[in-house]
N, CA, C, O and the ligand as a Tripos MOL2 file, in Angstrom:
@<TRIPOS>MOLECULE
protein
  305   303    77     0     0
PROTEIN
NO_CHARGES

@<TRIPOS>ATOM
      1 N          76.7870  -20.6960  165.2700 N.3       1 MET1
      2 CA         76.3820  -20.5000  163.8880 C.3       1 MET1
      3 C          75.4970  -21.6710  163.4730 C.2       1 MET1
      4 O          75.7010  -22.8070  163.8990 O.2       1 MET1
      5 N          74.5320  -21.3740  162.6510 N.am      2 SER2
      6 CA         73.6410  -22.4260  162.1780 C.3       2 SER2
      7 C          73.4780  -22.3130  160.6630 C.2       2 SER2
      8 O          73.8210  -21.2980  160.0560 O.2       2 SER2
      9 N          72.9540  -23.3670  160.0790 N.am      3 MET3
     10 CA         72.6940  -23.4190  158.6370 C.3       3 MET3
     11 C          71.2800  -23.9650  158.4600 C.2       3 MET3
     12 O          70.6810  -24.4920  159.3970 O.2       3 MET3
     13 N          70.7650  -23.8300  157.2560 N.am      4 THR4
     14 CA         69.4770  -24.4200  156.9340 C.3       4 THR4
     15 C          69.7130  -25.7560  156.2480 C.2       4 THR4
     16 O          70.5160  -25.8480  155.3190 O.2       4 THR4
     17 N          69.0240  -26.7810  156.6990 N.am      5 CYS5
     18 CA         69.1750  -28.1100  156.0950 C.3       5 CYS5
     19 C          68.6880  -28.0510  154.6420 C.2       5 CYS5
     20 O          67.5640  -27.6230  154.3820 O.2       5 CYS5
     21 N          69.5300  -28.4780  153.7020 N.am      6 PRO6
     22 CA         69.1270  -28.4280  152.2990 C.3       6 PRO6
     23 C          68.0700  -29.4800  151.9390 C.2       6 PRO6
     24 O          67.5280  -29.4490  150.8340 O.2       6 PRO6
     25 N          67.7730  -30.4060  152.8530 N.am      7 HIS7
     26 CA         66.8150  -31.4770  152.5610 C.3       7 HIS7
     27 C          65.4230  -31.1970  153.1220 C.2       7 HIS7
     28 O          64.4190  -31.4350  152.4510 O.2       7 HIS7
     29 N          65.3660  -30.6860  154.3660 N.am      8 CYS8
     30 CA         64.0480  -30.4900  154.9820 C.3       8 CYS8
     31 C          63.7630  -29.0330  155.3350 C.2       8 CYS8
     32 O          62.6310  -28.6930  155.6790 O.2       8 CYS8
     33 N          64.7840  -28.1640  155.2540 N.am      9 GLY9
     34 CA         64.5760  -26.7420  155.5230 C.3       9 GLY9
     35 C          64.6460  -26.3500  156.9890 C.2       9 GLY9
     36 O          64.5020  -25.1700  157.3060 O.2       9 GLY9
     37 N          64.8610  -27.2900  157.8880 N.am     10 LYS10
     38 CA         64.9780  -26.9750  159.3180 C.3      10 LYS10
     39 C          66.4050  -26.5180  159.6200 C.2      10 LYS10
     40 O          67.3090  -26.6520  158.7950 O.2      10 LYS10
     41 N          66.5820  -25.9720  160.8350 N.am     11 VAL11
     42 CA         67.8970  -25.4590  161.2090 C.3      11 VAL11
     43 C          68.8710  -26.6100  161.4980 C.2      11 VAL11
     44 O          68.4950  -27.6450  162.0490 O.2      11 VAL11
     45 N          70.1320  -26.3940  161.1060 N.am     12 MET12
     46 CA         71.2110  -27.3440  161.4190 C.3      12 MET12
     47 C          72.1490  -26.6460  162.4050 C.2      12 MET12
     48 O          72.5310  -25.4960  162.1910 O.2      12 MET12
     49 N          72.5140  -27.3320  163.4710 N.am     13 HIS13
     50 CA         73.4050  -26.7740  164.4910 C.3      13 HIS13
     51 C          74.7790  -27.4230  164.4080 C.2      13 HIS13
     52 O          74.9130  -28.5860  164.0270 O.2      13 HIS13
     53 N          75.8090  -26.6390  164.7780 N.am     14 VAL14
     54 CA         77.1690  -27.1650  164.8270 C.3      14 VAL14
     55 C          77.2920  -28.1070  166.0200 C.2      14 VAL14
     56 O          76.9160  -27.7550  167.1390 O.2      14 VAL14
     57 N          77.8150  -29.2940  165.7800 N.am     15 ARG15
     58 CA         78.0360  -30.2600  166.8680 C.3      15 ARG15
     59 C          79.4910  -30.2110  167.3200 C.2      15 ARG15
     60 O          79.7690  -30.2050  168.5190 O.2      15 ARG15
     61 N          80.4220  -30.1760  166.3650 N.am     16 THR16
     62 CA         81.8470  -30.0570  166.6870 C.3      16 THR16
     63 C          82.4960  -29.2300  165.5880 C.2      16 THR16
     64 O          81.9770  -29.1390  164.4750 O.2      16 THR16
     65 N          83.6480  -28.6240  165.9140 N.am     17 SER17
     66 CA         84.3850  -27.8700  164.9090 C.3      17 SER17
     67 C          85.8720  -27.9200  165.2340 C.2      17 SER17
     68 O          86.2770  -28.1540  166.3730 O.2      17 SER17
     69 N          86.6690  -27.6920  164.1970 N.am     18 GLN18
     70 CA         88.1220  -27.6650  164.3830 C.3      18 GLN18
     71 C          88.7440  -26.7280  163.3630 C.2      18 GLN18
     72 O          88.1870  -26.4960  162.2910 O.2      18 GLN18
     73 N          89.9040  -26.1960  163.7120 N.am     19 LYS19
     74 CA         90.6270  -25.2970  162.8340 C.3      19 LYS19
     75 C          91.0710  -26.0630  161.5850 C.2      19 LYS19
     76 O          91.6390  -27.1500  161.6880 O.2      19 LYS19
     77 N          90.8070  -25.4890  160.4020 N.am     20 ALA20
     78 CA         91.2200  -26.1220  159.1480 C.3      20 ALA20
     79 C          92.4340  -25.4170  158.5580 C.2      20 ALA20
     80 O          93.2660  -26.0580  157.9160 O.2      20 ALA20
     81 N          92.5490  -24.1040  158.7650 N.am     21 SER21
     82 CA         93.6900  -23.3340  158.2720 C.3      21 SER21
     83 C          93.7650  -22.0520  159.1010 C.2      21 SER21
     84 O          93.0050  -21.8730  160.0520 O.2      21 SER21
     85 N          94.6780  -21.1740  158.7340 N.am     22 LEU22
     86 CA         94.8190  -19.9040  159.4590 C.3      22 LEU22
     87 C          93.5270  -19.0910  159.4260 C.2      22 LEU22
     88 O          93.2240  -18.3570  160.3660 O.2      22 LEU22
     89 N          92.7700  -19.2260  158.3370 N.am     23 VAL23
     90 CA         91.5700  -18.4020  158.1660 C.3      23 VAL23
     91 C          90.2870  -19.2190  158.0290 C.2      23 VAL23
     92 O          89.2510  -18.6660  157.6610 O.2      23 VAL23
     93 N          90.3300  -20.5150  158.3150 N.am     24 SER24
     94 CA         89.1030  -21.3040  158.1500 C.3      24 SER24
     95 C          88.9150  -22.3260  159.2600 C.2      24 SER24
     96 O          89.8580  -22.7470  159.9300 O.2      24 SER24
     97 N          87.6580  -22.7020  159.4210 N.am     25 LYS25
     98 CA         87.2630  -23.6740  160.4330 C.3      25 LYS25
     99 C          86.2810  -24.6480  159.7930 C.2      25 LYS25
    100 O          85.3870  -24.2450  159.0480 O.2      25 LYS25
    101 N          86.4580  -25.9380  160.0910 N.am     26 GLU26
    102 CA         85.5700  -26.9720  159.5740 C.3      26 GLU26
    103 C          84.6270  -27.3970  160.6850 C.2      26 GLU26
    104 O          85.0610  -27.6040  161.8180 O.2      26 GLU26
    105 N          83.3400  -27.5310  160.3780 N.am     27 ALA27
    106 CA         82.3610  -27.8780  161.4080 C.3      27 ALA27
    107 C          81.4280  -28.9840  160.9210 C.2      27 ALA27
    108 O          81.1050  -29.0760  159.7360 O.2      27 ALA27
    109 N          81.0070  -29.8180  161.8680 N.am     28 TYR28
    110 CA         79.9940  -30.8330  161.6060 C.3      28 TYR28
    111 C          78.6470  -30.2450  161.9990 C.2      28 TYR28
    112 O          78.4680  -29.7980  163.1320 O.2      28 TYR28
    113 N          77.7070  -30.2450  161.0730 N.am     29 TYR29
    114 CA         76.3570  -29.7430  161.3240 C.3      29 TYR29
    115 C          75.3900  -30.9210  161.3920 C.2      29 TYR29
    116 O          75.4950  -31.8750  160.6220 O.2      29 TYR29
    117 N          74.4440  -30.8350  162.3290 N.am     30 ARG30
    118 CA         73.4100  -31.8700  162.4430 C.3      30 ARG30
    119 C          72.0480  -31.2030  162.3220 C.2      30 ARG30
    120 O          71.7820  -30.1960  162.9790 O.2      30 ARG30
    121 N          71.1940  -31.7620  161.4870 N.am     31 CYS31
    122 CA         69.8360  -31.2400  161.3260 C.3      31 CYS31
    123 C          69.0420  -31.4370  162.6100 C.2      31 CYS31
    124 O          69.1200  -32.4840  163.2530 O.2      31 CYS31
    125 N          68.2700  -30.3980  162.9740 N.am     32 SER32
    126 CA         67.4670  -30.4620  164.2060 C.3      32 SER32
    127 C          66.2040  -31.3080  164.0330 C.2      32 SER32
    128 O          65.5370  -31.6330  165.0150 O.2      32 SER32
    129 N          65.8760  -31.6630  162.8030 N.am     33 ASN33
    130 CA         64.6970  -32.4850  162.5250 C.3      33 ASN33
    131 C          65.0870  -33.9600  162.6710 C.2      33 ASN33
    132 O          65.7950  -34.5060  161.8250 O.2      33 ASN33
    133 N          64.6220  -34.5960  163.7450 N.am     34 ALA34
    134 CA         64.9760  -35.9900  164.0220 C.3      34 ALA34
    135 C          64.5260  -36.9230  162.9100 C.2      34 ALA34
    136 O          65.1340  -37.9720  162.7000 O.2      34 ALA34
    137 N          63.4560  -36.5520  162.1880 N.am     35 ASN35
    138 CA         62.9820  -37.3890  161.0890 C.3      35 ASN35
    139 C          63.8410  -37.2550  159.8380 C.2      35 ASN35
    140 O          63.7410  -38.0740  158.9240 O.2      35 ASN35
    141 N          64.6820  -36.2300  159.7910 N.am     36 CYS36
    142 CA         65.5760  -36.0090  158.6450 C.3      36 CYS36
    143 C          66.9100  -36.7090  158.8990 C.2      36 CYS36
    144 O          67.3150  -37.5890  158.1400 O.2      36 CYS36
    145 N          67.5830  -36.3070  159.9730 N.am     37 GLY37
    146 CA         68.8270  -36.9730  160.3520 C.3      37 GLY37
    147 C          70.0620  -36.5690  159.5780 C.2      37 GLY37
    148 O          71.1190  -37.1780  159.7410 O.2      37 GLY37
    149 N          69.9470  -35.5400  158.7280 N.am     38 HIS38
    150 CA         71.0850  -35.1430  157.9040 C.3      38 HIS38
    151 C          72.2210  -34.5830  158.7520 C.2      38 HIS38
    152 O          72.0000  -33.7500  159.6300 O.2      38 HIS38
    153 N          73.4410  -35.0490  158.4820 N.am     39 ILE39
    154 CA         74.6640  -34.5310  159.1060 C.3      39 ILE39
    155 C          75.5960  -34.1630  157.9700 C.2      39 ILE39
    156 O          75.7820  -34.9480  157.0400 O.2      39 ILE39
    157 N          76.1910  -32.9670  158.0350 N.am     40 ALA40
    158 CA         77.0620  -32.4980  156.9500 C.3      40 ALA40
    159 C          78.2660  -31.7480  157.5200 C.2      40 ALA40
    160 O          78.2640  -31.3180  158.6730 O.2      40 ALA40
    161 N          79.2770  -31.6060  156.6960 N.am     41 ILE41
    162 CA         80.4810  -30.8590  157.0630 C.3      41 ILE41
    163 C          80.4690  -29.5530  156.2970 C.2      41 ILE41
    164 O          80.2160  -29.5320  155.0920 O.2      41 ILE41
    165 N          80.7480  -28.4500  157.0060 N.am     42 GLY42
    166 CA         80.8100  -27.1300  156.3720 C.3      42 GLY42
    167 C          82.0920  -26.4280  156.7450 C.2      42 GLY42
    168 O          82.7810  -26.8090  157.6920 O.2      42 GLY42
    169 N          82.4020  -25.3950  155.9860 N.am     43 ILE43
    170 CA         83.6120  -24.5940  156.2230 C.3      43 ILE43
    171 C          83.1890  -23.1460  156.4500 C.2      43 ILE43
    172 O          82.3680  -22.6120  155.7050 O.2      43 ILE43
    173 N          83.7460  -22.5170  157.4720 N.am     44 THR44
    174 CA         83.6100  -21.0750  157.6800 C.3      44 THR44
    175 C          84.9820  -20.4810  157.4360 C.2      44 THR44
    176 O          85.9740  -20.9300  158.0110 O.2      44 THR44
    177 N          85.0400  -19.4550  156.5670 N.am     45 GLU45
    178 CA         86.3380  -18.9010  156.1790 C.3      45 GLU45
    179 C          86.3050  -17.3760  156.1680 C.2      45 GLU45
    180 O          85.3520  -16.7670  155.6830 O.2      45 GLU45
    181 N          87.3550  -16.7720  156.7060 N.am     46 LEU46
    182 CA         87.5280  -15.3200  156.5810 C.3      46 LEU46
    183 C          88.0420  -15.0660  155.1710 C.2      46 LEU46
    184 O          89.0240  -15.6790  154.7520 O.2      46 LEU46
    185 N          87.3850  -14.1640  154.4270 N.am     47 ILE47
    186 CA         87.7640  -13.9560  153.0300 C.3      47 ILE47
    187 C          88.2290  -12.5390  152.7170 C.2      47 ILE47
    188 O          88.9530  -12.3410  151.7410 O.2      47 ILE47
    189 N          87.8360  -11.5480  153.5120 N.am     48 ARG48
    190 CA         88.2500  -10.1720  153.2620 C.3      48 ARG48
    191 C          88.4360   -9.4430  154.5940 C.2      48 ARG48
    192 O          87.7760   -9.7630  155.5830 O.2      48 ARG48
    193 N          89.3250   -8.4770  154.6090 N.am     49 THR49
    194 CA         89.5160   -7.6170  155.7730 C.3      49 THR49
    195 C          88.7590   -6.3190  155.5530 C.2      49 THR49
    196 O          88.8790   -5.6890  154.5030 O.2      49 THR49
    197 N          87.9780   -5.9250  156.5490 N.am     50 VAL50
    198 CA         87.2450   -4.6630  156.4890 C.3      50 VAL50
    199 C          88.0200   -3.5870  157.2520 C.2      50 VAL50
    200 O          88.1610   -2.4620  156.7720 O.2      50 VAL50
    201 N          88.5200   -3.9330  158.4410 N.am     51 VAL51
    202 CA         89.3610   -3.0440  159.2490 C.3      51 VAL51
    203 C          90.6300   -3.8150  159.5930 C.2      51 VAL51
    204 O          90.5510   -4.8320  160.2830 O.2      51 VAL51
    205 N          91.8060   -3.3640  159.1310 N.am     52 PRO52
    206 CA         93.0490   -4.0980  159.3900 C.3      52 PRO52
    207 C          93.3370   -4.2250  160.8840 C.2      52 PRO52
    208 O          92.9620   -3.3610  161.6760 O.2      52 PRO52
    209 N          94.0120   -5.3220  161.2580 N.am     53 ALA53
    210 CA         94.3880   -5.5790  162.6500 C.3      53 ALA53
    211 C          95.4410   -4.5690  163.1020 C.2      53 ALA53
    212 O          96.2370   -4.0850  162.2970 O.2      53 ALA53
    213 N          95.4350   -4.2620  164.3890 N.am     54 ASN54
    214 CA         96.4480   -3.3560  164.9420 C.3      54 ASN54
    215 C          97.8260   -4.0130  164.9680 C.2      54 ASN54
    216 O          98.8430   -3.3300  164.8510 O.2      54 ASN54
    217 N          97.8590   -5.3460  165.1220 N.am     55 HIS55
    218 CA         99.1140   -6.0950  165.1540 C.3      55 HIS55
    219 C          98.9830   -7.2670  164.1840 C.2      55 HIS55
    220 O          98.7860   -8.4000  164.6240 O.2      55 HIS55
    221 N          99.0870   -7.0250  162.8690 N.am     56 PRO56
    222 CA         98.8140   -8.0710  161.8770 C.3      56 PRO56
    223 C          99.8170   -9.2190  161.9110 C.2      56 PRO56
    224 O         101.0040   -9.0260  162.1730 O.2      56 PRO56
    225 N          99.3070  -10.4130  161.6380 N.am     57 ASN57
    226 CA        100.1310  -11.6140  161.5010 C.3      57 ASN57
    227 C         100.7150  -11.5970  160.0830 C.2      57 ASN57
    228 O          99.9480  -11.5530  159.1210 O.2      57 ASN57
    229 N         102.0300  -11.6300  159.9210 N.am     58 PRO58
    230 CA        102.6160  -11.5930  158.5740 C.3      58 PRO58
    231 C         102.2340  -12.7930  157.7200 C.2      58 PRO58
    232 O         102.3860  -12.7430  156.4990 O.2      58 PRO58
    233 N         101.7460  -13.8620  158.3220 N.am     59 ASN59
    234 CA        101.3330  -15.0490  157.5540 C.3      59 ASN59
    235 C          99.9030  -14.9340  157.0270 C.2      59 ASN59
    236 O          99.4480  -15.7990  156.2790 O.2      59 ASN59
    237 N          99.2030  -13.8860  157.4060 N.am     60 CYS60
    238 CA         97.8150  -13.6880  156.9750 C.3      60 CYS60
    239 C          97.7760  -12.5880  155.9180 C.2      60 CYS60
    240 O          98.2230  -11.4670  156.1630 O.2      60 CYS60
    241 N          97.2400  -12.9130  154.7420 N.am     61 SER61
    242 CA         97.2100  -11.9270  153.6610 C.3      61 SER61
    243 C          95.8120  -11.7870  153.0610 C.2      61 SER61
    244 O          95.6390  -11.9390  151.8520 O.2      61 SER61
    245 N          94.8300  -11.5010  153.8860 N.am     62 LEU62
    246 CA         93.4680  -11.2820  153.3880 C.3      62 LEU62
    247 C          93.4080   -9.9530  152.6410 C.2      62 LEU62
    248 O          93.9980   -8.9740  153.0990 O.2      62 LEU62
    249 N          92.7190   -9.8900  151.5160 N.am     63 PRO63
    250 CA         92.5860   -8.6170  150.8140 C.3      63 PRO63
    251 C          91.7730   -7.6200  151.6370 C.2      63 PRO63
    252 O          90.8010   -7.9900  152.2960 O.2      63 PRO63
    253 N          92.1790   -6.3580  151.5900 N.am     64 VAL64
    254 CA         91.4710   -5.2970  152.3120 C.3      64 VAL64
    255 C          90.4730   -4.6680  151.3530 C.2      64 VAL64
    256 O          90.8140   -4.3030  150.2290 O.2      64 VAL64
    257 N          89.2290   -4.5460  151.8180 N.am     65 VAL65
    258 CA         88.1840   -3.9620  150.9790 C.3      65 VAL65
    259 C          87.5310   -2.8090  151.7170 C.2      65 VAL65
    260 O          87.6180   -2.7060  152.9400 O.2      65 VAL65
    261 N          86.8800   -1.9480  150.9610 N.am     66 LYS66
    262 CA         86.1130   -0.8650  151.5580 C.3      66 LYS66
    263 C          84.8530   -1.4600  152.1780 C.2      66 LYS66
    264 O          84.3230   -2.4440  151.6620 O.2      66 LYS66
    265 N          84.3590   -0.8790  153.2830 N.am     67 PRO67
    266 CA         83.1880   -1.4500  153.9650 C.3      67 PRO67
    267 C          81.9860   -1.6780  153.0520 C.2      67 PRO67
    268 O          81.2610   -2.6560  153.2360 O.2      67 PRO67
    269 N          81.7540   -0.7980  152.0690 N.am     68 ASP68
    270 CA         80.5820   -0.9960  151.2090 C.3      68 ASP68
    271 C          80.7260   -2.2250  150.3180 C.2      68 ASP68
    272 O          79.7230   -2.7570  149.8410 O.2      68 ASP68
    273 N          81.9550   -2.6870  150.0830 N.am     69 LYS69
    274 CA         82.1750   -3.8930  149.2750 C.3      69 LYS69
    275 C          82.1740   -5.1410  150.1530 C.2      69 LYS69
    276 O          82.1340   -6.2590  149.6380 O.2      69 LYS69
    277 N          82.2170   -4.9610  151.4760 N.am     70 ALA70
    278 CA         82.3510   -6.0930  152.3800 C.3      70 ALA70
    279 C          81.0070   -6.7100  152.7440 C.2      70 ALA70
    280 O          80.9490   -7.8590  153.1830 O.2      70 ALA70
    281 N          79.9310   -5.9590  152.5640 N.am     71 ALA71
    282 CA         78.6260   -6.4610  152.9690 C.3      71 ALA71
    283 C          78.2190   -7.6550  152.1220 C.2      71 ALA71
    284 O          78.3820   -7.6350  150.9020 O.2      71 ALA71
    285 N          77.6900   -8.6950  152.7580 N.am     72 PRO72
    286 CA         77.2350   -9.8590  151.9880 C.3      72 PRO72
    287 C          75.9990   -9.4840  151.1790 C.2      72 PRO72
    288 O          75.2960   -8.5350  151.5270 O.2      72 PRO72
    289 N          75.7290  -10.2190  150.1050 N.am     73 PRO73
    290 CA         74.5200   -9.9270  149.3190 C.3      73 PRO73
    291 C          73.2820  -10.2150  150.1520 C.2      73 PRO73
    292 O          73.2910  -11.0980  151.0100 O.2      73 PRO73
    293 N          72.2160   -9.4640  149.8930 N.am     74 ILE74
    294 CA         70.9510   -9.6950  150.5930 C.3      74 ILE74
    295 C          70.2010  -10.7950  149.8690 C.2      74 ILE74
    296 O          69.9330  -10.7000  148.6720 O.2      74 ILE74
    297 N          69.8650  -11.8460  150.6120 N.am     75 LEU75
    298 CA         69.1630  -12.9860  150.0530 C.3      75 LEU75
    299 C          67.7200  -12.9900  150.5450 C.2      75 LEU75
    300 O          67.4640  -12.7290  151.7210 O.2      75 LEU75
    301 N          66.8010  -13.2790  149.6750 N.am     76 PHE76
    302 CA         65.3940  -13.3590  150.0620 C.3      76 PHE76
    303 C          64.8670  -14.7510  149.8650 C.2      76 PHE76
    304 O          63.6960  -15.0120  150.1390 O.2      76 PHE76
    305 ZN         67.0220  -31.8700  157.6430 Zn       77 ZN77
@<TRIPOS>BOND
     1     1     2 1
     2     2     3 1
     3     3     4 2
     4     3     5 am
     5     5     6 1
     6     6     7 1
     7     7     8 2
     8     7     9 am
     9     9    10 1
    10    10    11 1
    11    11    12 2
    12    11    13 am
    13    13    14 1
    14    14    15 1
    15    15    16 2
    16    15    17 am
    17    17    18 1
    18    18    19 1
    19    19    20 2
    20    19    21 am
    21    21    22 1
    22    22    23 1
    23    23    24 2
    24    23    25 am
    25    25    26 1
    26    26    27 1
    27    27    28 2
    28    27    29 am
    29    29    30 1
    30    30    31 1
    31    31    32 2
    32    31    33 am
    33    33    34 1
    34    34    35 1
    35    35    36 2
    36    35    37 am
    37    37    38 1
    38    38    39 1
    39    39    40 2
    40    39    41 am
    41    41    42 1
    42    42    43 1
    43    43    44 2
    44    43    45 am
    45    45    46 1
    46    46    47 1
    47    47    48 2
    48    47    49 am
    49    49    50 1
    50    50    51 1
    51    51    52 2
    52    51    53 am
    53    53    54 1
    54    54    55 1
    55    55    56 2
    56    55    57 am
    57    57    58 1
    58    58    59 1
    59    59    60 2
    60    59    61 am
    61    61    62 1
    62    62    63 1
    63    63    64 2
    64    63    65 am
    65    65    66 1
    66    66    67 1
    67    67    68 2
    68    67    69 am
    69    69    70 1
    70    70    71 1
    71    71    72 2
    72    71    73 am
    73    73    74 1
    74    74    75 1
    75    75    76 2
    76    75    77 am
    77    77    78 1
    78    78    79 1
    79    79    80 2
    80    79    81 am
    81    81    82 1
    82    82    83 1
    83    83    84 2
    84    83    85 am
    85    85    86 1
    86    86    87 1
    87    87    88 2
    88    87    89 am
    89    89    90 1
    90    90    91 1
    91    91    92 2
    92    91    93 am
    93    93    94 1
    94    94    95 1
    95    95    96 2
    96    95    97 am
    97    97    98 1
    98    98    99 1
    99    99   100 2
   100    99   101 am
   101   101   102 1
   102   102   103 1
   103   103   104 2
   104   103   105 am
   105   105   106 1
   106   106   107 1
   107   107   108 2
   108   107   109 am
   109   109   110 1
   110   110   111 1
   111   111   112 2
   112   111   113 am
   113   113   114 1
   114   114   115 1
   115   115   116 2
   116   115   117 am
   117   117   118 1
   118   118   119 1
   119   119   120 2
   120   119   121 am
   121   121   122 1
   122   122   123 1
   123   123   124 2
   124   123   125 am
   125   125   126 1
   126   126   127 1
   127   127   128 2
   128   127   129 am
   129   129   130 1
   130   130   131 1
   131   131   132 2
   132   131   133 am
   133   133   134 1
   134   134   135 1
   135   135   136 2
   136   135   137 am
   137   137   138 1
   138   138   139 1
   139   139   140 2
   140   139   141 am
   141   141   142 1
   142   142   143 1
   143   143   144 2
   144   143   145 am
   145   145   146 1
   146   146   147 1
   147   147   148 2
   148   147   149 am
   149   149   150 1
   150   150   151 1
   151   151   152 2
   152   151   153 am
   153   153   154 1
   154   154   155 1
   155   155   156 2
   156   155   157 am
   157   157   158 1
   158   158   159 1
   159   159   160 2
   160   159   161 am
   161   161   162 1
   162   162   163 1
   163   163   164 2
   164   163   165 am
   165   165   166 1
   166   166   167 1
   167   167   168 2
   168   167   169 am
   169   169   170 1
   170   170   171 1
   171   171   172 2
   172   171   173 am
   173   173   174 1
   174   174   175 1
   175   175   176 2
   176   175   177 am
   177   177   178 1
   178   178   179 1
   179   179   180 2
   180   179   181 am
   181   181   182 1
   182   182   183 1
   183   183   184 2
   184   183   185 am
   185   185   186 1
   186   186   187 1
   187   187   188 2
   188   187   189 am
   189   189   190 1
   190   190   191 1
   191   191   192 2
   192   191   193 am
   193   193   194 1
   194   194   195 1
   195   195   196 2
   196   195   197 am
   197   197   198 1
   198   198   199 1
   199   199   200 2
   200   199   201 am
   201   201   202 1
   202   202   203 1
   203   203   204 2
   204   203   205 am
   205   205   206 1
   206   206   207 1
   207   207   208 2
   208   207   209 am
   209   209   210 1
   210   210   211 1
   211   211   212 2
   212   211   213 am
   213   213   214 1
   214   214   215 1
   215   215   216 2
   216   215   217 am
   217   217   218 1
   218   218   219 1
   219   219   220 2
   220   219   221 am
   221   221   222 1
   222   222   223 1
   223   223   224 2
   224   223   225 am
   225   225   226 1
   226   226   227 1
   227   227   228 2
   228   227   229 am
   229   229   230 1
   230   230   231 1
   231   231   232 2
   232   231   233 am
   233   233   234 1
   234   234   235 1
   235   235   236 2
   236   235   237 am
   237   237   238 1
   238   238   239 1
   239   239   240 2
   240   239   241 am
   241   241   242 1
   242   242   243 1
   243   243   244 2
   244   243   245 am
   245   245   246 1
   246   246   247 1
   247   247   248 2
   248   247   249 am
   249   249   250 1
   250   250   251 1
   251   251   252 2
   252   251   253 am
   253   253   254 1
   254   254   255 1
   255   255   256 2
   256   255   257 am
   257   257   258 1
   258   258   259 1
   259   259   260 2
   260   259   261 am
   261   261   262 1
   262   262   263 1
   263   263   264 2
   264   263   265 am
   265   265   266 1
   266   266   267 1
   267   267   268 2
   268   267   269 am
   269   269   270 1
   270   270   271 1
   271   271   272 2
   272   271   273 am
   273   273   274 1
   274   274   275 1
   275   275   276 2
   276   275   277 am
   277   277   278 1
   278   278   279 1
   279   279   280 2
   280   279   281 am
   281   281   282 1
   282   282   283 1
   283   283   284 2
   284   283   285 am
   285   285   286 1
   286   286   287 1
   287   287   288 2
   288   287   289 am
   289   289   290 1
   290   290   291 1
   291   291   292 2
   292   291   293 am
   293   293   294 1
   294   294   295 1
   295   295   296 2
   296   295   297 am
   297   297   298 1
   298   298   299 1
   299   299   300 2
   300   299   301 am
   301   301   302 1
   302   302   303 1
   303   303   304 2
@<TRIPOS>SUBSTRUCTURE
     1 MET1         2 RESIDUE 1 A MET
     2 SER2         6 RESIDUE 1 A SER
     3 MET3        10 RESIDUE 1 A MET
     4 THR4        14 RESIDUE 1 A THR
     5 CYS5        18 RESIDUE 1 A CYS
     6 PRO6        22 RESIDUE 1 A PRO
     7 HIS7        26 RESIDUE 1 A HIS
     8 CYS8        30 RESIDUE 1 A CYS
     9 GLY9        34 RESIDUE 1 A GLY
    10 LYS10       38 RESIDUE 1 A LYS
    11 VAL11       42 RESIDUE 1 A VAL
    12 MET12       46 RESIDUE 1 A MET
    13 HIS13       50 RESIDUE 1 A HIS
    14 VAL14       54 RESIDUE 1 A VAL
    15 ARG15       58 RESIDUE 1 A ARG
    16 THR16       62 RESIDUE 1 A THR
    17 SER17       66 RESIDUE 1 A SER
    18 GLN18       70 RESIDUE 1 A GLN
    19 LYS19       74 RESIDUE 1 A LYS
    20 ALA20       78 RESIDUE 1 A ALA
    21 SER21       82 RESIDUE 1 A SER
    22 LEU22       86 RESIDUE 1 A LEU
    23 VAL23       90 RESIDUE 1 A VAL
    24 SER24       94 RESIDUE 1 A SER
    25 LYS25       98 RESIDUE 1 A LYS
    26 GLU26      102 RESIDUE 1 A GLU
    27 ALA27      106 RESIDUE 1 A ALA
    28 TYR28      110 RESIDUE 1 A TYR
    29 TYR29      114 RESIDUE 1 A TYR
    30 ARG30      118 RESIDUE 1 A ARG
    31 CYS31      122 RESIDUE 1 A CYS
    32 SER32      126 RESIDUE 1 A SER
    33 ASN33      130 RESIDUE 1 A ASN
    34 ALA34      134 RESIDUE 1 A ALA
    35 ASN35      138 RESIDUE 1 A ASN
    36 CYS36      142 RESIDUE 1 A CYS
    37 GLY37      146 RESIDUE 1 A GLY
    38 HIS38      150 RESIDUE 1 A HIS
    39 ILE39      154 RESIDUE 1 A ILE
    40 ALA40      158 RESIDUE 1 A ALA
    41 ILE41      162 RESIDUE 1 A ILE
    42 GLY42      166 RESIDUE 1 A GLY
    43 ILE43      170 RESIDUE 1 A ILE
    44 THR44      174 RESIDUE 1 A THR
    45 GLU45      178 RESIDUE 1 A GLU
    46 LEU46      182 RESIDUE 1 A LEU
    47 ILE47      186 RESIDUE 1 A ILE
    48 ARG48      190 RESIDUE 1 A ARG
    49 THR49      194 RESIDUE 1 A THR
    50 VAL50      198 RESIDUE 1 A VAL
    51 VAL51      202 RESIDUE 1 A VAL
    52 PRO52      206 RESIDUE 1 A PRO
    53 ALA53      210 RESIDUE 1 A ALA
    54 ASN54      214 RESIDUE 1 A ASN
    55 HIS55      218 RESIDUE 1 A HIS
    56 PRO56      222 RESIDUE 1 A PRO
    57 ASN57      226 RESIDUE 1 A ASN
    58 PRO58      230 RESIDUE 1 A PRO
    59 ASN59      234 RESIDUE 1 A ASN
    60 CYS60      238 RESIDUE 1 A CYS
    61 SER61      242 RESIDUE 1 A SER
    62 LEU62      246 RESIDUE 1 A LEU
    63 PRO63      250 RESIDUE 1 A PRO
    64 VAL64      254 RESIDUE 1 A VAL
    65 VAL65      258 RESIDUE 1 A VAL
    66 LYS66      262 RESIDUE 1 A LYS
    67 PRO67      266 RESIDUE 1 A PRO
    68 ASP68      270 RESIDUE 1 A ASP
    69 LYS69      274 RESIDUE 1 A LYS
    70 ALA70      278 RESIDUE 1 A ALA
    71 ALA71      282 RESIDUE 1 A ALA
    72 PRO72      286 RESIDUE 1 A PRO
    73 PRO73      290 RESIDUE 1 A PRO
    74 ILE74      294 RESIDUE 1 A ILE
    75 LEU75      298 RESIDUE 1 A LEU
    76 PHE76      302 RESIDUE 1 A PHE
    77 ZN77       305 GROUP 0 **** ****
């Protein structure tokens, strides 16, 4: 997964990541622009279930949504 650097607009790549919770992961991102040098921490989190698991974990309680509500907004 990559992100766009908020300072120079170049791509940022994940250097390391670790589990933060049952549904989230924390990652260190580094900007690919050597002249920028920005390093940041980001979170990736599961927020909704589109298709329930066949063998659900009772400790996981993500809300179930219809597929048309699950699509992320289109950004331009
Ligand atoms: Zn940058």
